[in-house]
Phi, psi and omega in degrees: 000139180285136176277164179300320180296319179296319180295319179295318179297318179295320179296317180296320180298316178296319180297315180295321178297319179294319179296317179297318179295319179296319178297320180293320181294325185265001178297131181256126181264119181273106181262354181054232177246019181287153179280134177245131180254155179269047180271352177205185181253024185302326182255359188266134177252318181223134172239127184230171181066220180265012183291145178203160172275127186237127176281136180249154181256151178286162182262133182287135179236210187278166173293129182270315184204142176252137180269071193246008179271158182303330181270002178255229175120198195285354178240020178287156178154214186050050183282145171241131182228133173206155176274136182227089184067237183269003182235146172259131182250141175229130176239136181205162178276133169260124185196156180215140174249149170263121182248112178232164182299327185250006181200158178211114183197174182291133175274339185197172178285157178277145177225160175259126183247163184224138172223160179215165185211150176270338184235000181078006182241311182257128188242147176233151176253099183290145174275104190268336178069026185270322183227149181271139173225118179054043175085003181227148175257010178278078182204175181252028179281129179248352179201132170230118183209230182255220184300337182296340179292342179295326188211036181303119186234098181277162170206157176270124186279115180263009175299122182299340180264011182290130176297152183299324182279001177238023184300331174246134179233164179208158172234154178185153179149165179221191177295335178297324178269005180064025177138192185265129175262164179240155185219161183221159177202146176271337185232000181081000181243313182262120188241155175213162179292143175254312178261144177276332180233162177302139180268338174228126185241350180263115180151184179258318168076336185282063178204187180272095178277150188228160184206151176199164174268129180255103183292333181293323180258357178057051182200164174271147180234133180233131174246133185222163175296141191209157174250131184292162183236189179066220184291343180252027185303134176099350178283142174297127184216199183228136176242163181228143178222154184232154177208144175269340187229005181069009180244311180256122187242148176288159175295129182298146173232150182285153177281159176249147179228072184304133177081357180251133181290165180302129177214156183263123180253125185264305171260181178230314178051047182265134178199158173297141177282122191303324183277349177207074190298346178284352178252123174270136176243138177234145181230068184292154166274123179272127179264121182242110177275122184231151168277128184278103179272184183296325177293315181301328180293344182265354183275128179300146007270105186299309181300319180294318180298318178299315181295315181294323180298323178283325185280313184206090196308316183303320181289333178278339185255327188275166186227162177222142172214182186255140182235159180235138177208158182220159179209152175248355177234356177082354183244315180257123185244136170276107184254127176280127180283333175287148184291140169284320174228116174279159179299334176098187182306137184302325185295339184278349172081024181262007178272069183211145176300132179106345175270163173072027174278127180273141175291166178268115177126145171239143180213148181279138176225158180291144176283163179298319178278129186297337181264353181282154179291164178299163176240169172261133179251155176204162179243146171231143179279154179222154172056050175300146177077357179258113187302318187271350189238349185299133187198173173240137180246143176278140171234155178228159174212151181296157176307129181064014194272021184287317180222143177232155163279111187250141175227140178282185180300328180288345173099166178187170181205165177215144175238134182277166168291166177300133180227162168238145181223168170230139180144174184251337181214162179249125180249141177235153172253114190210168175209134177231167168279177177297332181263357185270177178195168172226130171241154176225130173245134174257125182248163171282179186297335180274355178098008178270135178302139178272134183306130181091345181237018178289168181301321181288345178271342186282140174287149177285125181250129178215149183140208182206111184206148175268356180208075180257121177284132176276134181231149175246179182302329181274352181125195186252356186289124177240012186299332181292343181262353183300138179083353179263148174291123179222165171239147176252131177243109177264129177242122188236155173217123181043059189212159172235131176243118187264321183196167174210155171198152178270135187247133183269064171208180185249025178289152174230151176092189186257140176292000000 
């Protein structure tokens, strides 16, 4: 029999749970005028009908760069790409392995190479004359050193207090160097050591580790190869470390992937998304250890797989592909278990360990059609271990186009949690079929339609635009609702909605 004390305790527990739930329900998220993407459910309260969040794949484009120089070769990669004013910069490892039936080893030392582009599409390898290779300085090598050449990862430091001679920074190192070292440059071409000793020593490191300045938290953030702990101990994973001065770093901790089963992440490629910097995006290479059955032995590249299996069995049997994940706190990531980039048709020979590695960085490039909006570009490696064919290919995706709120022809809808915004109009990035549409209703915090912004007041929107202003019968102005708690109800039919944001100007119509 329950005692009076037990009953009171149970009542208090239920009451506290109800109060906490009510507080959570009524919490208002202030988004200001920032762009919000449908890469997670952070702002979503209800999804109905056939609506769902759908992951999209990038579109294959032209070959961006071939690793065909004597100091490059079949193990080149770990590229970092970013736009720097009027020039696009690319940094990558030049390296080659000798693959024989009875051995697998380095054919030459690793070097750091540099390429640049005026449009982010066509790349050149300048002859910089900085380091000698085989008796000549006619090459694009920018660094020859120790273990850091394996994974040298530069970034442009946007810290307002950054010294001029450290405007460009880099990290690099492996277990051979006992951790990650730091480097500096005034121009992104001429580099020197910054740290005398490794600044982070806990981790595995023999992967593409990444770093950037986070202005929102006023600190540097570093993501590195890491081994998971607890029940998933020993799996290749990702760790994170922080620093206020790029010298003293916190002890790395592993990332969390709620709702995603254990998987091995080899690279991380994590950075703030430029169009919505409060969202971190990661593009890890997923490492898949497989038993090679009789069917697997028939998938191209068969001769290379046979050779690698004899030379270094793991490399001949295991596979790699590309994954997508996002975070709003830098620690807990929503990871899509489905591939962002699959290896592709078997005949093309990309079903091999070492292929499908994504470069670090996203950058805007012009679309093929002169009137179309810009696209986002990225690189993936192809034909690993093949001396004459190893290369990186460009892929593109529409602005914000990684994940959409998708609805079939039968329709679907979503309602957000209560939000506050600033701005005069609401712009969406969307695409519909000829028969599809998008409607928007603005509700008060309790879920009641606001007069003039109800679903029946909204104009039917159909088309394909990265910046479509939503309009109602009375017009597109929403400034009277700015600063108030509201909910957004999107109703879709045969459509994809990628992002939305409130804009602080008085423009109307579509760009």
